[in-house]
Each structure stands twice: as structure tokens, then as C-alpha cells.
All heavy atoms as TSV, in Angstrom:
chain	resi	resn	atom	element	x	y	z
A	1	GLU	N	N	-30.170	17.754	-13.829
A	1	GLU	CA	C	-30.156	16.948	-15.034
A	1	GLU	C	C	-31.453	17.112	-15.822
A	1	GLU	O	O	-31.441	17.089	-17.031
A	1	GLU	CB	C	-29.950	15.479	-14.662
A	1	GLU	CG	C	-29.742	14.598	-15.850
A	1	GLU	CD	C	-29.408	13.175	-15.465
A	1	GLU	OE1	O	-28.902	12.934	-14.364
A	1	GLU	OE2	O	-29.667	12.321	-16.297
A	2	VAL	N	N	-32.551	17.295	-15.137
A	2	VAL	CA	C	-33.841	17.418	-15.811
A	2	VAL	C	C	-34.175	18.872	-16.093
A	2	VAL	O	O	-34.548	19.222	-17.204
A	2	VAL	CB	C	-34.971	16.763	-14.975
A	2	VAL	CG1	C	-36.324	16.984	-15.632
A	2	VAL	CG2	C	-34.710	15.278	-14.788
A	3	ILE	N	N	-34.026	19.722	-15.084
A	3	ILE	CA	C	-34.383	21.137	-15.245
A	3	ILE	C	C	-33.142	21.962	-15.557
A	3	ILE	O	O	-32.130	21.856	-14.882
A	3	ILE	CB	C	-35.043	21.692	-13.949
A	3	ILE	CG1	C	-36.276	20.889	-13.585
A	3	ILE	CG2	C	-35.374	23.177	-14.113
A	3	ILE	CD1	C	-37.370	20.916	-14.623
A	4	MET	N	N	-33.250	22.758	-16.610
A	4	MET	CA	C	-32.176	23.670	-16.993
A	4	MET	C	C	-32.703	25.090	-16.784
A	4	MET	O	O	-33.677	25.495	-17.432
A	4	MET	CB	C	-31.785	23.433	-18.446
A	4	MET	CG	C	-31.139	22.062	-18.670
A	4	MET	SD	S	-30.999	21.647	-20.410
A	4	MET	CE	C	-32.658	21.050	-20.717
A	5	ASN	N	N	-32.092	25.780	-15.858
A	5	ASN	CA	C	-32.570	27.103	-15.467
A	5	ASN	C	C	-32.713	28.033	-16.665
A	5	ASN	O	O	-31.786	28.236	-17.434
A	5	ASN	CB	C	-31.624	27.722	-14.436
A	5	ASN	CG	C	-32.226	28.923	-13.771
A	5	ASN	OD1	O	-33.400	28.906	-13.414
A	5	ASN	ND2	N	-31.438	29.962	-13.593
A	6	GLY	N	N	-33.931	28.564	-16.807
A	6	GLY	CA	C	-34.193	29.506	-17.888
A	6	GLY	C	C	-34.541	28.853	-19.211
A	6	GLY	O	O	-34.996	29.525	-20.130
A	7	ARG	N	N	-34.339	27.546	-19.328
A	7	ARG	CA	C	-34.664	26.858	-20.579
A	7	ARG	C	C	-35.948	26.056	-20.464
A	7	ARG	O	O	-36.750	26.030	-21.395
A	7	ARG	CB	C	-33.516	25.945	-21.001
A	7	ARG	CG	C	-32.289	26.753	-21.423
A	7	ARG	CD	C	-31.179	25.920	-21.965
A	7	ARG	NE	N	-31.611	25.144	-23.118
A	7	ARG	CZ	C	-30.963	24.081	-23.560
A	7	ARG	NH1	N	-29.873	23.679	-22.958
A	7	ARG	NH2	N	-31.405	23.422	-24.599
A	8	ASN	N	N	-36.131	25.357	-19.343
A	8	ASN	CA	C	-37.359	24.591	-19.162
A	8	ASN	C	C	-37.862	24.669	-17.714
A	8	ASN	O	O	-38.635	23.840	-17.271
A	8	ASN	CB	C	-37.187	23.146	-19.602
A	8	ASN	CG	C	-36.176	22.366	-18.785
A	8	ASN	OD1	O	-35.583	22.889	-17.848
A	8	ASN	ND2	N	-35.978	21.125	-19.141
A	9	GLY	N	N	-37.390	25.658	-17.000
A	9	GLY	CA	C	-37.830	25.841	-15.629
A	9	GLY	C	C	-36.998	26.889	-14.920
A	9	GLY	O	O	-36.152	27.542	-15.523
A	10	ILE	N	N	-37.263	27.007	-13.634
A	10	ILE	CA	C	-36.538	27.963	-12.806
A	10	ILE	C	C	-35.924	27.197	-11.639
A	10	ILE	O	O	-36.642	26.537	-10.885
A	10	ILE	CB	C	-37.472	29.063	-12.262
A	10	ILE	CG1	C	-38.131	29.833	-13.411
A	10	ILE	CG2	C	-36.710	30.008	-11.339
A	10	ILE	CD1	C	-39.220	30.804	-12.971
A	11	LEU	N	N	-34.620	27.252	-11.522
A	11	LEU	CA	C	-33.936	26.620	-10.397
A	11	LEU	C	C	-33.708	27.645	-9.306
A	11	LEU	O	O	-33.359	28.792	-9.590
A	11	LEU	CB	C	-32.591	26.036	-10.837
A	11	LEU	CG	C	-32.659	24.861	-11.806
A	11	LEU	CD1	C	-31.248	24.444	-12.215
A	11	LEU	CD2	C	-33.404	23.693	-11.202
A	12	ILE	N	N	-33.916	27.214	-8.083
A	12	ILE	CA	C	-33.678	28.092	-6.947
A	12	ILE	C	C	-32.824	27.353	-5.925
A	12	ILE	O	O	-32.736	26.128	-5.938
A	12	ILE	CB	C	-34.995	28.558	-6.294
A	12	ILE	CG1	C	-35.780	27.370	-5.776
A	12	ILE	CG2	C	-35.824	29.367	-7.273
A	12	ILE	CD1	C	-36.885	27.739	-4.840
A	13	GLU	N	N	-32.199	28.104	-5.062
A	13	GLU	CA	C	-31.378	27.532	-4.006
A	13	GLU	C	C	-32.277	26.799	-3.009
A	13	GLU	O	O	-33.319	27.318	-2.597
A	13	GLU	CB	C	-30.614	28.642	-3.290
A	13	GLU	CG	C	-29.675	28.159	-2.221
A	13	GLU	CD	C	-28.950	29.313	-1.540
A	13	GLU	OE1	O	-28.848	30.390	-2.146
A	13	GLU	OE2	O	-28.511	29.110	-0.402
A	14	ALA	N	N	-31.880	25.589	-2.636
A	14	ALA	CA	C	-32.655	24.808	-1.677
A	14	ALA	C	C	-32.847	25.582	-0.386
A	14	ALA	O	O	-31.911	26.195	0.127
A	14	ALA	CB	C	-31.953	23.479	-1.388
A	15	GLY	N	N	-34.078	25.584	0.097
A	15	GLY	CA	C	-34.373	26.253	1.355
A	15	GLY	C	C	-34.628	27.741	1.255
A	15	GLY	O	O	-34.968	28.369	2.245
A	16	ASN	N	N	-34.486	28.326	0.075
A	16	ASN	CA	C	-34.687	29.760	-0.094
A	16	ASN	C	C	-36.168	30.019	-0.389
A	16	ASN	O	O	-36.603	30.046	-1.537
A	16	ASN	CB	C	-33.799	30.295	-1.216
A	16	ASN	CG	C	-33.797	31.802	-1.276
A	16	ASN	OD1	O	-34.770	32.455	-0.910
A	16	ASN	ND2	N	-32.703	32.362	-1.767
A	17	VAL	N	N	-36.932	30.226	0.660
A	17	VAL	CA	C	-38.378	30.382	0.550
A	17	VAL	C	C	-38.748	31.635	-0.242
A	17	VAL	O	O	-39.669	31.612	-1.054
A	17	VAL	CB	C	-39.023	30.409	1.956
A	17	VAL	CG1	C	-40.513	30.649	1.869
A	17	VAL	CG2	C	-38.724	29.117	2.698
A	18	ARG	N	N	-38.015	32.699	-0.034
A	18	ARG	CA	C	-38.309	33.944	-0.749
A	18	ARG	C	C	-38.117	33.761	-2.256
A	18	ARG	O	O	-38.958	34.190	-3.053
A	18	ARG	CB	C	-37.419	35.070	-0.227
A	18	ARG	CG	C	-37.727	36.390	-0.872
A	18	ARG	CD	C	-36.902	37.492	-0.286
A	18	ARG	NE	N	-37.300	38.750	-0.878
A	18	ARG	CZ	C	-36.912	39.903	-0.458
A	18	ARG	NH1	N	-36.111	39.988	0.580
A	18	ARG	NH2	N	-37.302	41.002	-1.041
A	19	GLU	N	N	-37.026	33.133	-2.641
A	19	GLU	CA	C	-36.759	32.891	-4.054
A	19	GLU	C	C	-37.823	31.964	-4.655
A	19	GLU	O	O	-38.254	32.159	-5.794
A	19	GLU	CB	C	-35.359	32.280	-4.210
A	19	GLU	CG	C	-34.830	32.301	-5.618
A	19	GLU	CD	C	-33.387	31.818	-5.700
A	19	GLU	OE1	O	-32.645	31.951	-4.714
A	19	GLU	OE2	O	-33.027	31.295	-6.759
A	20	LEU	N	N	-38.250	30.971	-3.902
A	20	LEU	CA	C	-39.306	30.074	-4.362
A	20	LEU	C	C	-40.602	30.844	-4.592
A	20	LEU	O	O	-41.257	30.681	-5.623
A	20	LEU	CB	C	-39.530	28.951	-3.345
A	20	LEU	CG	C	-40.691	27.998	-3.646
A	20	LEU	CD1	C	-40.474	27.279	-4.971
A	20	LEU	CD2	C	-40.846	26.996	-2.502
A	21	ALA	N	N	-40.962	31.687	-3.653
A	21	ALA	CA	C	-42.180	32.495	-3.784
A	21	ALA	C	C	-42.103	33.395	-5.011
A	21	ALA	O	O	-43.086	33.548	-5.747
A	21	ALA	CB	C	-42.398	33.320	-2.525
A	22	GLU	N	N	-40.939	33.989	-5.260
A	22	GLU	CA	C	-40.771	34.856	-6.431
A	22	GLU	C	C	-40.919	34.062	-7.726
A	22	GLU	O	O	-41.555	34.527	-8.678
A	22	GLU	CB	C	-39.422	35.555	-6.376
A	22	GLU	CG	C	-39.323	36.617	-5.311
A	22	GLU	CD	C	-37.913	37.193	-5.156
A	22	GLU	OE1	O	-37.036	36.891	-5.982
A	22	GLU	OE2	O	-37.709	37.946	-4.183
A	23	ALA	N	N	-40.333	32.869	-7.771
A	23	ALA	CA	C	-40.425	32.025	-8.972
A	23	ALA	C	C	-41.871	31.622	-9.229
A	23	ALA	O	O	-42.346	31.662	-10.378
A	23	ALA	CB	C	-39.535	30.798	-8.830
A	24	ILE	N	N	-42.577	31.239	-8.177
A	24	ILE	CA	C	-43.992	30.877	-8.321
A	24	ILE	C	C	-44.790	32.071	-8.811
A	24	ILE	O	O	-45.636	31.950	-9.714
A	24	ILE	CB	C	-44.544	30.334	-6.990
A	24	ILE	CG1	C	-43.915	28.977	-6.688
A	24	ILE	CG2	C	-46.068	30.228	-7.044
A	24	ILE	CD1	C	-44.214	28.442	-5.298
A	25	SER	N	N	-44.526	33.235	-8.265
A	25	SER	CA	C	-45.224	34.457	-8.666
A	25	SER	C	C	-44.995	34.762	-10.142
A	25	SER	O	O	-45.931	35.130	-10.859
A	25	SER	CB	C	-44.764	35.620	-7.799
A	25	SER	OG	O	-45.401	36.806	-8.178
A	26	VAL	N	N	-43.765	34.608	-10.592
A	26	VAL	CA	C	-43.444	34.844	-12.007
A	26	VAL	C	C	-44.254	33.908	-12.896
A	26	VAL	O	O	-44.865	34.325	-13.884
A	26	VAL	CB	C	-41.928	34.668	-12.269
A	26	VAL	CG1	C	-41.629	34.557	-13.753
A	26	VAL	CG2	C	-41.153	35.813	-11.653
A	27	LEU	N	N	-44.296	32.623	-12.539
A	27	LEU	CA	C	-45.004	31.655	-13.375
A	27	LEU	C	C	-46.512	31.843	-13.331
A	27	LEU	O	O	-47.194	31.624	-14.333
A	27	LEU	CB	C	-44.625	30.233	-12.967
A	27	LEU	CG	C	-43.169	29.867	-13.251
A	27	LEU	CD1	C	-42.838	28.503	-12.683
A	27	LEU	CD2	C	-42.866	29.915	-14.731
A	28	ILE	N	N	-47.037	32.272	-12.196
A	28	ILE	CA	C	-48.473	32.547	-12.097
A	28	ILE	C	C	-48.853	33.752	-12.942
A	28	ILE	O	O	-49.889	33.759	-13.605
A	28	ILE	CB	C	-48.892	32.754	-10.623
A	28	ILE	CG1	C	-48.854	31.423	-9.885
A	28	ILE	CG2	C	-50.277	33.392	-10.533
A	28	ILE	CD1	C	-49.075	31.543	-8.384
A	29	SER	N	N	-48.002	34.758	-12.961
A	29	SER	CA	C	-48.332	36.003	-13.659
A	29	SER	C	C	-47.979	35.974	-15.143
A	29	SER	O	O	-48.473	36.801	-15.900
A	29	SER	CB	C	-47.636	37.189	-12.988
A	29	SER	OG	O	-46.234	37.065	-13.104
A	30	ASP	N	N	-47.144	35.028	-15.565
A	30	ASP	CA	C	-46.718	34.978	-16.967
A	30	ASP	C	C	-47.068	33.614	-17.562
A	30	ASP	O	O	-46.251	32.703	-17.611
A	30	ASP	CB	C	-45.216	35.235	-17.059
A	30	ASP	CG	C	-44.719	35.430	-18.479
A	30	ASP	OD1	O	-45.424	35.029	-19.434
A	30	ASP	OD2	O	-43.611	35.967	-18.635
A	31	ASN	N	N	-48.313	33.490	-18.031
A	31	ASN	CA	C	-48.782	32.218	-18.566
A	31	ASN	C	C	-47.977	31.779	-19.796
A	31	ASN	O	O	-47.753	30.588	-20.001
A	31	ASN	CB	C	-50.271	32.288	-18.914
A	31	ASN	CG	C	-50.823	30.913	-19.228
A	31	ASN	OD1	O	-50.689	29.987	-18.428
A	31	ASN	ND2	N	-51.421	30.773	-20.402
A	32	GLU	N	N	-47.522	32.732	-20.596
A	32	GLU	CA	C	-46.727	32.396	-21.782
A	32	GLU	C	C	-45.412	31.732	-21.371
A	32	GLU	O	O	-44.998	30.731	-21.967
A	32	GLU	CB	C	-46.466	33.659	-22.605
A	32	GLU	CG	C	-45.854	33.384	-23.957
A	32	GLU	CD	C	-45.743	34.646	-24.792
A	32	GLU	OE1	O	-46.759	35.366	-24.925
A	32	GLU	OE2	O	-44.641	34.901	-25.300
A	33	LEU	N	N	-44.752	32.264	-20.359
A	33	LEU	CA	C	-43.509	31.676	-19.866
A	33	LEU	C	C	-43.779	30.303	-19.269
A	33	LEU	O	O	-43.033	29.351	-19.506
A	33	LEU	CB	C	-42.856	32.583	-18.822
A	33	LEU	CG	C	-41.547	32.085	-18.214
A	33	LEU	CD1	C	-40.466	31.943	-19.289
A	33	LEU	CD2	C	-41.087	33.023	-17.107
A	34	TYR	N	N	-44.869	30.183	-18.501
A	34	TYR	CA	C	-45.256	28.894	-17.921
A	34	TYR	C	C	-45.453	27.842	-19.013
A	34	TYR	O	O	-44.942	26.729	-18.915
A	34	TYR	CB	C	-46.537	29.064	-17.095
A	34	TYR	CG	C	-47.170	27.755	-16.707
A	34	TYR	CD1	C	-46.680	27.022	-15.637
A	34	TYR	CD2	C	-48.247	27.245	-17.419
A	34	TYR	CE1	C	-47.247	25.810	-15.283
A	34	TYR	CE2	C	-48.822	26.050	-17.078
A	34	TYR	CZ	C	-48.321	25.331	-16.005
A	34	TYR	OH	O	-48.878	24.136	-15.677
A	35	GLN	N	N	-46.186	28.195	-20.068
A	35	GLN	CA	C	-46.422	27.262	-21.169
A	35	GLN	C	C	-45.124	26.902	-21.891
A	35	GLN	O	O	-44.909	25.757	-22.260
A	35	GLN	CB	C	-47.438	27.851	-22.164
A	35	GLN	CG	C	-48.845	27.919	-21.627
A	35	GLN	CD	C	-49.408	26.550	-21.304
A	35	GLN	OE1	O	-49.167	25.577	-21.997
A	35	GLN	NE2	N	-50.144	26.468	-20.206
A	36	TYR	N	N	-44.263	27.893	-22.084
A	36	TYR	CA	C	-42.973	27.650	-22.741
A	36	TYR	C	C	-42.147	26.650	-21.940
A	36	TYR	O	O	-41.644	25.672	-22.488
A	36	TYR	CB	C	-42.211	28.966	-22.915
A	36	TYR	CG	C	-40.826	28.768	-23.471
A	36	TYR	CD1	C	-40.635	28.519	-24.822
A	36	TYR	CD2	C	-39.713	28.806	-22.635
A	36	TYR	CE1	C	-39.362	28.323	-25.337
A	36	TYR	CE2	C	-38.437	28.604	-23.142
A	36	TYR	CZ	C	-38.273	28.360	-24.491
A	36	TYR	OH	O	-37.007	28.144	-24.986
A	37	PHE	N	N	-42.000	26.911	-20.635
A	37	PHE	CA	C	-41.236	25.996	-19.785
A	37	PHE	C	C	-41.852	24.605	-19.792
A	37	PHE	O	O	-41.146	23.599	-19.853
A	37	PHE	CB	C	-41.161	26.518	-18.356
A	37	PHE	CG	C	-40.156	27.616	-18.130
A	37	PHE	CD1	C	-40.215	28.383	-16.981
A	37	PHE	CD2	C	-39.148	27.889	-19.037
A	37	PHE	CE1	C	-39.288	29.389	-16.737
A	37	PHE	CE2	C	-38.223	28.893	-18.813
A	37	PHE	CZ	C	-38.302	29.645	-17.664
A	38	SER	N	N	-43.158	24.534	-19.723
A	38	SER	CA	C	-43.856	23.256	-19.714
A	38	SER	C	C	-43.577	22.473	-20.994
A	38	SER	O	O	-43.237	21.284	-20.949
A	38	SER	CB	C	-45.358	23.495	-19.550
A	38	SER	OG	O	-46.062	22.282	-19.592
A	39	ASN	N	N	-43.699	23.126	-22.126
A	39	ASN	CA	C	-43.441	22.457	-23.414
A	39	ASN	C	C	-41.987	22.027	-23.546
A	39	ASN	O	O	-41.694	20.929	-24.029
A	39	ASN	CB	C	-43.835	23.365	-24.574
A	39	ASN	CG	C	-45.332	23.574	-24.660
A	39	ASN	OD1	O	-46.126	22.746	-24.210
A	39	ASN	ND2	N	-45.736	24.695	-25.226
A	40	GLN	N	N	-41.073	22.891	-23.139
A	40	GLN	CA	C	-39.652	22.558	-23.213
A	40	GLN	C	C	-39.308	21.385	-22.294
A	40	GLN	O	O	-38.521	20.514	-22.658
A	40	GLN	CB	C	-38.799	23.777	-22.859
A	40	GLN	CG	C	-38.857	24.899	-23.862
A	40	GLN	CD	C	-38.357	24.461	-25.229
A	40	GLN	OE1	O	-37.310	23.849	-25.358
A	40	GLN	NE2	N	-39.119	24.759	-26.252
A	41	ALA	N	N	-39.893	21.351	-21.109
A	41	ALA	CA	C	-39.634	20.264	-20.164
A	41	ALA	C	C	-40.145	18.944	-20.716
A	41	ALA	O	O	-39.453	17.918	-20.643
A	41	ALA	CB	C	-40.273	20.561	-18.811
A	42	LYS	N	N	-41.349	18.950	-21.287
A	42	LYS	CA	C	-41.902	17.727	-21.876
A	42	LYS	C	C	-41.012	17.220	-23.005
A	42	LYS	O	O	-40.745	16.026	-23.111
A	42	LYS	CB	C	-43.317	17.979	-22.391
A	42	LYS	CG	C	-44.331	18.156	-21.296
A	42	LYS	CD	C	-45.684	18.539	-21.872
A	42	LYS	CE	C	-46.626	18.972	-20.772
A	42	LYS	NZ	N	-47.886	19.502	-21.312
A	43	GLN	N	N	-40.556	18.120	-23.857
A	43	GLN	CA	C	-39.696	17.725	-24.971
A	43	GLN	C	C	-38.374	17.169	-24.470
A	43	GLN	O	O	-37.867	16.185	-24.988
A	43	GLN	CB	C	-39.453	18.916	-25.911
A	43	GLN	CG	C	-38.686	18.550	-27.157
A	43	GLN	CD	C	-39.391	17.489	-27.983
A	43	GLN	OE1	O	-40.599	17.523	-28.166
A	43	GLN	NE2	N	-38.635	16.528	-28.472
A	44	SER	N	N	-37.814	17.782	-23.455
A	44	SER	CA	C	-36.560	17.310	-22.877
A	44	SER	C	C	-36.698	15.889	-22.335
A	44	SER	O	O	-35.832	15.039	-22.541
A	44	SER	CB	C	-36.102	18.255	-21.768
A	44	SER	OG	O	-34.954	17.753	-21.132
A	45	ILE	N	N	-37.795	15.624	-21.653
A	45	ILE	CA	C	-38.036	14.289	-21.100
A	45	ILE	C	C	-38.174	13.273	-22.232
A	45	ILE	O	O	-37.573	12.193	-22.191
A	45	ILE	CB	C	-39.302	14.280	-20.208
A	45	ILE	CG1	C	-39.100	15.155	-18.985
A	45	ILE	CG2	C	-39.686	12.858	-19.819
A	45	ILE	CD1	C	-37.997	14.716	-18.060
A	46	LYS	N	N	-38.947	13.606	-23.260
A	46	LYS	CA	C	-39.143	12.696	-24.392
A	46	LYS	C	C	-37.839	12.395	-25.108
A	46	LYS	O	O	-37.605	11.283	-25.571
A	46	LYS	CB	C	-40.137	13.287	-25.388
A	46	LYS	CG	C	-41.559	13.261	-24.915
A	46	LYS	CD	C	-42.465	13.880	-25.972
A	46	LYS	CE	C	-43.890	13.959	-25.484
A	46	LYS	NZ	N	-44.776	14.604	-26.461
A	47	THR	N	N	-36.962	13.383	-25.197
A	47	THR	CA	C	-35.703	13.234	-25.928
A	47	THR	C	C	-34.611	12.574	-25.103
A	47	THR	O	O	-33.901	11.694	-25.594
A	47	THR	CB	C	-35.204	14.622	-26.397
A	47	THR	OG1	O	-36.205	15.217	-27.205
A	47	THR	CG2	C	-33.906	14.504	-27.168
A	48	ASN	N	N	-34.481	12.974	-23.847
A	48	ASN	CA	C	-33.325	12.574	-23.050
A	48	ASN	C	C	-33.557	11.437	-22.067
A	48	ASN	O	O	-32.595	10.919	-21.502
A	48	ASN	CB	C	-32.799	13.786	-22.274
A	48	ASN	CG	C	-32.337	14.878	-23.198
A	48	ASN	OD1	O	-31.604	14.631	-24.141
A	48	ASN	ND2	N	-32.785	16.092	-22.955
A	49	PHE	N	N	-34.785	11.052	-21.849
A	49	PHE	CA	C	-35.061	10.047	-20.841
A	49	PHE	C	C	-35.922	8.913	-21.394
A	49	PHE	O	O	-36.915	8.522	-20.801
A	49	PHE	CB	C	-35.703	10.693	-19.610
A	49	PHE	CG	C	-34.786	11.674	-18.950
A	49	PHE	CD1	C	-34.842	13.013	-19.268
A	49	PHE	CD2	C	-33.829	11.248	-18.053
A	49	PHE	CE1	C	-33.973	13.926	-18.684
A	49	PHE	CE2	C	-32.952	12.143	-17.463
A	49	PHE	CZ	C	-33.026	13.476	-17.784
A	50	THR	N	N	-35.487	8.377	-22.532
A	50	THR	CA	C	-36.198	7.267	-23.153
A	50	THR	C	C	-35.829	5.965	-22.450
A	50	THR	O	O	-34.808	5.869	-21.760
A	50	THR	CB	C	-35.828	7.147	-24.643
A	50	THR	OG1	O	-34.434	6.820	-24.744
A	50	THR	CG2	C	-36.119	8.432	-25.404
A	51	LEU	N	N	-36.646	4.957	-22.654
A	51	LEU	CA	C	-36.375	3.646	-22.080
A	51	LEU	C	C	-35.047	3.099	-22.608
A	51	LEU	O	O	-34.237	2.566	-21.839
A	51	LEU	CB	C	-37.515	2.680	-22.390
A	51	LEU	CG	C	-37.360	1.261	-21.857
A	51	LEU	CD1	C	-37.199	1.261	-20.338
A	51	LEU	CD2	C	-38.542	0.405	-22.277
A	52	ASP	N	N	-34.803	3.251	-23.896
A	52	ASP	CA	C	-33.544	2.770	-24.481
A	52	ASP	C	C	-32.334	3.425	-23.829
A	52	ASP	O	O	-31.340	2.763	-23.535
A	52	ASP	CB	C	-33.511	3.021	-25.992
A	52	ASP	CG	C	-34.438	2.101	-26.767
A	52	ASP	OD1	O	-34.789	1.026	-26.240
A	52	ASP	OD2	O	-34.811	2.468	-27.892
A	53	ARG	N	N	-32.412	4.719	-23.609
A	53	ARG	CA	C	-31.279	5.421	-22.977
A	53	ARG	C	C	-31.071	4.943	-21.552
A	53	ARG	O	O	-29.939	4.717	-21.119
A	53	ARG	CB	C	-31.499	6.924	-22.983
A	53	ARG	CG	C	-30.337	7.627	-22.288
A	53	ARG	CD	C	-30.450	9.097	-22.253
A	53	ARG	NE	N	-29.401	9.614	-21.383
A	53	ARG	CZ	C	-29.457	10.760	-20.765
A	53	ARG	NH1	N	-30.486	11.546	-20.927
A	53	ARG	NH2	N	-28.479	11.153	-19.991
A	54	MET	N	N	-32.147	4.764	-20.820
A	54	MET	CA	C	-32.023	4.315	-19.433
A	54	MET	C	C	-31.399	2.918	-19.374
A	54	MET	O	O	-30.545	2.644	-18.533
A	54	MET	CB	C	-33.391	4.328	-18.744
A	54	MET	CG	C	-34.013	5.714	-18.646
A	54	MET	SD	S	-32.987	6.945	-17.815
A	54	MET	CE	C	-33.073	6.360	-16.146
A	55	ILE	N	N	-31.808	2.037	-20.290
A	55	ILE	CA	C	-31.237	0.684	-20.333
A	55	ILE	C	C	-29.749	0.757	-20.638
A	55	ILE	O	O	-28.936	0.097	-19.971
A	55	ILE	CB	C	-31.981	-0.187	-21.365
A	55	ILE	CG1	C	-33.396	-0.489	-20.863
A	55	ILE	CG2	C	-31.210	-1.482	-21.642
A	55	ILE	CD1	C	-34.301	-1.134	-21.894
A	56	LYS	N	N	-29.371	1.554	-21.625
A	56	LYS	CA	C	-27.950	1.693	-21.975
A	56	LYS	C	C	-27.150	2.270	-20.819
A	56	LYS	O	O	-26.026	1.837	-20.546
A	56	LYS	CB	C	-27.791	2.565	-23.222
A	56	LYS	CG	C	-28.222	1.884	-24.484
A	56	LYS	CD	C	-28.092	2.805	-25.682
A	56	LYS	CE	C	-28.647	2.112	-26.918
A	56	LYS	NZ	N	-28.634	2.959	-28.095
A	57	ASP	N	N	-27.706	3.262	-20.128
A	57	ASP	CA	C	-27.009	3.866	-18.983
A	57	ASP	C	C	-26.800	2.851	-17.860
A	57	ASP	O	O	-25.728	2.796	-17.256
A	57	ASP	CB	C	-27.776	5.075	-18.455
A	57	ASP	CG	C	-27.695	6.282	-19.373
A	57	ASP	OD1	O	-26.903	6.250	-20.336
A	57	ASP	OD2	O	-28.441	7.250	-19.120
A	58	ILE	N	N	-27.818	2.033	-17.594
A	58	ILE	CA	C	-27.692	1.026	-16.529
A	58	ILE	C	C	-26.706	-0.062	-16.940
A	58	ILE	O	O	-25.879	-0.494	-16.138
A	58	ILE	CB	C	-29.074	0.436	-16.180
A	58	ILE	CG1	C	-29.927	1.511	-15.498
A	58	ILE	CG2	C	-28.940	-0.801	-15.288
A	58	ILE	CD1	C	-31.380	1.136	-15.315
A	59	GLU	N	N	-26.757	-0.485	-18.185
A	59	GLU	CA	C	-25.789	-1.468	-18.691
A	59	GLU	C	C	-24.370	-0.924	-18.577
A	59	GLU	O	O	-23.441	-1.632	-18.191
A	59	GLU	CB	C	-26.099	-1.849	-20.136
A	59	GLU	CG	C	-27.305	-2.727	-20.293
A	59	GLU	CD	C	-27.651	-2.997	-21.750
A	59	GLU	OE1	O	-27.197	-2.232	-22.657
A	59	GLU	OE2	O	-28.385	-3.966	-22.001
A	60	GLY	N	N	-24.186	0.335	-18.932
A	60	GLY	CA	C	-22.869	0.958	-18.835
A	60	GLY	C	C	-22.387	1.021	-17.405
A	60	GLY	O	O	-21.202	0.765	-17.121
A	61	LEU	N	N	-23.268	1.339	-16.486
A	61	LEU	CA	C	-22.921	1.381	-15.074
A	61	LEU	C	C	-22.476	0.012	-14.593
A	61	LEU	O	O	-21.439	-0.125	-13.952
A	61	LEU	CB	C	-24.109	1.872	-14.243
A	61	LEU	CG	C	-23.951	1.816	-12.731
A	61	LEU	CD1	C	-22.828	2.736	-12.281
A	61	LEU	CD2	C	-25.243	2.166	-12.040
A	62	TYR	N	N	-23.247	-1.027	-14.928
A	62	TYR	CA	C	-22.886	-2.391	-14.526
A	62	TYR	C	C	-21.536	-2.807	-15.128
A	62	TYR	O	O	-20.720	-3.424	-14.448
A	62	TYR	CB	C	-23.960	-3.381	-14.913
A	62	TYR	CG	C	-25.226	-3.310	-14.075
A	62	TYR	CD1	C	-26.419	-3.831	-14.538
A	62	TYR	CD2	C	-25.237	-2.704	-12.817
A	62	TYR	CE1	C	-27.574	-3.783	-13.782
A	62	TYR	CE2	C	-26.392	-2.641	-12.055
A	62	TYR	CZ	C	-27.546	-3.189	-12.538
A	62	TYR	OH	O	-28.694	-3.129	-11.784
A	63	SER	N	N	-21.326	-2.452	-16.379
A	63	SER	CA	C	-20.052	-2.790	-17.029
A	63	SER	C	C	-18.872	-2.129	-16.319
A	63	SER	O	O	-17.827	-2.763	-16.131
A	63	SER	CB	C	-20.065	-2.365	-18.491
A	63	SER	OG	O	-20.986	-3.117	-19.227
A	64	ARG	N	N	-19.027	-0.874	-15.938
A	64	ARG	CA	C	-17.945	-0.162	-15.232
A	64	ARG	C	C	-17.708	-0.766	-13.849
A	64	ARG	O	O	-16.576	-0.827	-13.381
A	64	ARG	CB	C	-18.259	1.319	-15.117
A	64	ARG	CG	C	-18.128	2.081	-16.432
A	64	ARG	CD	C	-18.212	3.582	-16.242
A	64	ARG	NE	N	-19.398	4.049	-15.536
A	64	ARG	CZ	C	-20.577	4.295	-16.098
A	64	ARG	NH1	N	-20.751	4.074	-17.402
A	64	ARG	NH2	N	-21.587	4.747	-15.379
A	65	LEU	N	N	-18.754	-1.189	-13.195
A	65	LEU	CA	C	-18.631	-1.750	-11.842
A	65	LEU	C	C	-17.997	-3.141	-11.850
A	65	LEU	O	O	-17.350	-3.527	-10.878
A	65	LEU	CB	C	-19.984	-1.791	-11.143
A	65	LEU	CG	C	-20.592	-0.432	-10.809
A	65	LEU	CD1	C	-22.001	-0.606	-10.251
A	65	LEU	CD2	C	-19.718	0.330	-9.811
A	66	LEU	N	N	-18.219	-3.865	-12.926
A	66	LEU	CA	C	-17.656	-5.211	-13.021
A	66	LEU	C	C	-16.213	-5.123	-13.449
A	66	LEU	O	O	-15.349	-5.828	-13.189
A	66	LEU	CB	C	-18.450	-6.081	-14.004
A	66	LEU	CG	C	-19.882	-6.381	-13.557
A	66	LEU	CD1	C	-20.625	-7.084	-14.691
A	66	LEU	CD2	C	-19.898	-7.250	-12.303
């Protein structure tokens, strides 16, 4: 929900140590890509995870449960 592979980060299969090492290596060696992902992730959080949205989502959940 937070990280979108290739848009604001790199997703890897859980437990895949080799894939994790490769992703870390890519980000260490490509500062431009690291900065891009970082900026995109910050923007995504600011846009999609506001206090108002969280309140509405929780209210909606309670309404569905009742």
C-alpha cells in the first residue's frame, strides 16, 4: 500500500536475501534513483496518508462493522 515497486521503492520477496542485497547495491550505487524514490515516497505519504483520510477510513470501517 505504501511502496509501489519501481515508482517509490523496490519491493522484494520476503526472505530473499540475495534480492535484498541487489536492491541495496542498486540504491547505494545510483544516488539519483535513491533520491527519486525518496522524493516519490514522501509525496505519496503526504498525499495518501493524511489525518483526514485515516479518520474517514476508520469511520468507514466502524460503519461497515456496525
